[in-house]
N, C-alpha and C positions, 0 to 999 in steps of 0.2 A: 779593843774597846769601842774605837770609833765606828767600826763596821756594825757592831751590835747596836749602837745608838742610832745609826743611820736607819737601820731596819726597824727600830722602835719608832722612829720619827715617821717613817713611810707608812707604818701600819696602824699607828695610834689616832684615835678620834679625840683623845684629851690626854692630859698628863696629871697625875696625882702623886705628890711626894709625901711619903711618910717620914717620920724621923729616921734618920740614917747617918751613915758615916761620909767620908770623903768622896766615895764613888757617888753617892746620892746627890751630894752637893755639886759634883762636877756635872752630872747628868742634868740636874736642875738649872744650873747656870748656862749650860749650852742651850737648853730648851727656852729660857728666858731670852737669851742672846738672839737665838734664831727668830723669836716672835718679834723682837725689837727691829730686826733686819727685814721684816715682812716675809720671812720664809714659811711661816704658818700662822694661822689665826685661831688655833685651838685653844681651849681653855687649859690654864695652868692652876692647879689647886694644891695648896699646902694643908695637909691635915695635921692638926696639933699646933695651935697658934702659939702656945707657950714655948714649945721647942723651937719653932721657926722665928720667934720674935726678934733675935739678933740679926738674923738674915734679912728680915723686913725692915729693921732699923737701918742696915747697911744700904739697902736700896733707896730709902728715904735720903740718907746722907749723900749718896752719889748724886741723886737728883738735886739736892740743895747746893752742892759743890759745883754743879754744872757739868758733871760727867755722864749724865744720861740725857740723850737727845729727845726723850719723850718720857712720860711718866711710867717707870717701871712698875710702880704700885698698881696701875690699872691692868697691867699684864698678869699679875699674880693675885689670886684670891686665896685667903687664908680662913680656915674654919677649924672649929674644935670638935665638931661632932661628924662622925661618918655618915649619918643620914643627911646632914646638911651638905656634905660634899656631894653625895649622890643627887640631891635636889638641885644643886647648882649646875652639875653636869647635864641633867635633864632639861633644865631651863635653857642652856646653851643649845642643846640639841634641837629644841623646839623653835629656836629662833632662826 
């Protein structure tokens, strides 16, 4: 699994997570973790805010409890509409 994720991180211009299971969560957490460590500055977008709202609440909780050394919520963008996800990725690309 780690080798596959390493290749994904080497080749990706951005990361978009759709609703998924434990493997998706594991990949997402590693991607966010690597961003907070400064290993990448690429966008991380969650599609389907309703599905991901418990994860987003956990990030907020971690920050409030002092377990996040920077705002995790600024690392992750959440959208409900696939067109908005594409628009955000294009905005990142243009900047």
